[in-house]
mmCIF file of the C-alpha atoms, coordinates in Angstrom:
data_MODEL
# 
_entry.id   MODEL 
# 
loop_
_atom_site.group_PDB 
_atom_site.id 
_atom_site.type_symbol 
_atom_site.label_atom_id 
_atom_site.label_alt_id 
_atom_site.label_comp_id 
_atom_site.label_asym_id 
_atom_site.label_entity_id 
_atom_site.label_seq_id 
_atom_site.pdbx_PDB_ins_code 
_atom_site.Cartn_x 
_atom_site.Cartn_y 
_atom_site.Cartn_z 
_atom_site.occupancy 
_atom_site.B_iso_or_equiv 
_atom_site.pdbx_formal_charge 
_atom_site.auth_seq_id 
_atom_site.auth_comp_id 
_atom_site.auth_asym_id 
_atom_site.auth_atom_id 
_atom_site.pdbx_PDB_model_num 
ATOM 1  C CA . MET A 1 1  ? 67.087 -81.530 51.162 1.00 0.00 ? 1  MET A CA 1 
ATOM 2  C CA . SER A 1 2  ? 65.184 -84.257 53.052 1.00 0.00 ? 2  SER A CA 1 
ATOM 3  C CA . TYR A 1 3  ? 67.015 -86.846 55.215 1.00 0.00 ? 3  TYR A CA 1 
ATOM 4  C CA . VAL A 1 4  ? 66.036 -90.404 56.074 1.00 0.00 ? 4  VAL A CA 1 
ATOM 5  C CA . ASN A 1 5  ? 67.337 -92.468 58.627 1.00 0.00 ? 5  ASN A CA 1 
ATOM 6  C CA . PRO A 1 6  ? 68.519 -95.785 57.080 1.00 0.00 ? 6  PRO A CA 1 
ATOM 7  C CA . VAL A 1 7  ? 66.773 -97.726 59.420 1.00 0.00 ? 7  VAL A CA 1 
ATOM 8  C CA . LEU A 1 8  ? 63.480 -95.982 58.323 1.00 0.00 ? 8  LEU A CA 1 
ATOM 9  C CA . ARG A 1 9  ? 64.533 -96.429 54.461 1.00 0.00 ? 9  ARG A CA 1 
ATOM 10 C CA . PRO A 1 10 ? 62.650 -99.769 54.069 1.00 0.00 ? 10 PRO A CA 1 
ATOM 11 C CA . LYS A 1 11 ? 59.329 -98.298 55.426 1.00 0.00 ? 11 LYS A CA 1 
ATOM 12 C CA . LEU A 1 12 ? 59.512 -95.370 53.006 1.00 0.00 ? 12 LEU A CA 1 
ATOM 13 C CA . GLU A 1 13 ? 60.330 -97.520 50.174 1.00 0.00 ? 13 GLU A CA 1 
ATOM 14 C CA . SER A 1 14 ? 57.162 -99.587 50.852 1.00 0.00 ? 14 SER A CA 1 
ATOM 15 C CA . LEU A 1 15 ? 54.914 -96.333 50.084 1.00 0.00 ? 15 LEU A CA 1 
ATOM 16 C CA . SER A 1 16 ? 53.695 -95.671 46.690 1.00 0.00 ? 16 SER A CA 1 
ATOM 17 C CA . ILE A 1 17 ? 56.128 -93.771 44.579 1.00 0.00 ? 17 ILE A CA 1 
ATOM 18 C CA . ASP A 1 18 ? 53.687 -90.677 44.538 1.00 0.00 ? 18 ASP A CA 1 
ATOM 19 C CA . LEU A 1 19 ? 53.611 -90.750 48.389 1.00 0.00 ? 19 LEU A CA 1 
ATOM 20 C CA . LYS A 1 20 ? 57.117 -91.045 48.824 1.00 0.00 ? 20 LYS A CA 1 
ATOM 21 C CA . ASN A 1 21 ? 58.149 -88.384 46.413 1.00 0.00 ? 21 ASN A CA 1 
ATOM 22 C CA . GLU A 1 22 ? 55.584 -85.947 48.575 1.00 0.00 ? 22 GLU A CA 1 
ATOM 23 C CA . ILE A 1 23 ? 57.176 -86.638 51.635 1.00 0.00 ? 23 ILE A CA 1 
ATOM 24 C CA . LEU A 1 24 ? 60.653 -86.228 50.260 1.00 0.00 ? 24 LEU A CA 1 
ATOM 25 C CA . SER A 1 25 ? 59.748 -82.997 48.475 1.00 0.00 ? 25 SER A CA 1 
ATOM 26 C CA . ARG A 1 26 ? 58.846 -81.515 52.062 1.00 0.00 ? 26 ARG A CA 1 
ATOM 27 C CA . ASP A 1 27 ? 62.676 -81.082 52.993 1.00 0.00 ? 27 ASP A CA 1 
ATOM 28 C CA . VAL A 1 28 ? 61.762 -83.374 56.041 1.00 0.00 ? 28 VAL A CA 1 
ATOM 29 C CA . HIS A 1 29 ? 64.188 -85.094 58.521 1.00 0.00 ? 29 HIS A CA 1 
ATOM 30 C CA . LEU A 1 30 ? 62.889 -88.674 59.282 1.00 0.00 ? 30 LEU A CA 1 
ATOM 31 C CA . ASN A 1 31 ? 64.872 -89.782 62.251 1.00 0.00 ? 31 ASN A CA 1 
ATOM 32 C CA . ASN A 1 32 ? 62.348 -92.104 63.721 1.00 0.00 ? 32 ASN A CA 1 
ATOM 33 C CA . LEU A 1 33 ? 59.134 -93.694 62.879 1.00 0.00 ? 33 LEU A CA 1 
ATOM 34 C CA . HIS A 1 34 ? 57.207 -90.682 64.776 1.00 0.00 ? 34 HIS A CA 1 
ATOM 35 C CA . ASP A 1 35 ? 58.597 -88.371 62.397 1.00 0.00 ? 35 ASP A CA 1 
ATOM 36 C CA . LEU A 1 36 ? 57.334 -90.350 59.313 1.00 0.00 ? 36 LEU A CA 1 
ATOM 37 C CA . ILE A 1 37 ? 54.070 -90.749 60.879 1.00 0.00 ? 37 ILE A CA 1 
ATOM 38 C CA . ALA A 1 38 ? 53.721 -87.083 61.693 1.00 0.00 ? 38 ALA A CA 1 
ATOM 39 C CA . VAL A 1 39 ? 54.500 -86.089 58.128 1.00 0.00 ? 39 VAL A CA 1 
ATOM 40 C CA . LEU A 1 40 ? 51.881 -88.658 56.655 1.00 0.00 ? 40 LEU A CA 1 
ATOM 41 C CA . GLU A 1 41 ? 49.177 -87.061 59.115 1.00 0.00 ? 41 GLU A CA 1 
ATOM 42 C CA . GLN A 1 42 ? 50.196 -83.539 57.710 1.00 0.00 ? 42 GLN A CA 1 
ATOM 43 C CA . ILE A 1 43 ? 49.457 -84.791 54.119 1.00 0.00 ? 43 ILE A CA 1 
ATOM 44 C CA . VAL A 1 44 ? 46.156 -86.392 54.935 1.00 0.00 ? 44 VAL A CA 1 
ATOM 45 C CA . GLU A 1 45 ? 45.232 -83.191 57.015 1.00 0.00 ? 45 GLU A CA 1 
ATOM 46 C CA . GLU A 1 46 ? 45.991 -81.213 53.830 1.00 0.00 ? 46 GLU A CA 1 
ATOM 47 C CA . ALA A 1 47 ? 44.138 -83.423 51.541 1.00 0.00 ? 47 ALA A CA 1 
ATOM 48 C CA . GLU A 1 48 ? 41.188 -83.445 53.599 1.00 0.00 ? 48 GLU A CA 1 
ATOM 49 C CA . ALA A 1 49 ? 41.123 -79.769 53.835 1.00 0.00 ? 49 ALA A CA 1 
ATOM 50 C CA . ALA A 1 50 ? 41.360 -79.294 49.980 1.00 0.00 ? 50 ALA A CA 1 
ATOM 51 C CA . PRO A 1 51 ? 38.326 -78.367 48.063 1.00 0.00 ? 51 PRO A CA 1 
# 
């Protein structure tokens, strides 16, 4: 189950519903902005590598 620091919740909520759901489906722990950026970078890398 994913964890989102309450301080980061507004930033996560500002994303599209699809992106937010993708992030939360990854069972991540978002303690700070760096954690959120790292997950977003991983999603971008996977999307660029997809055929």
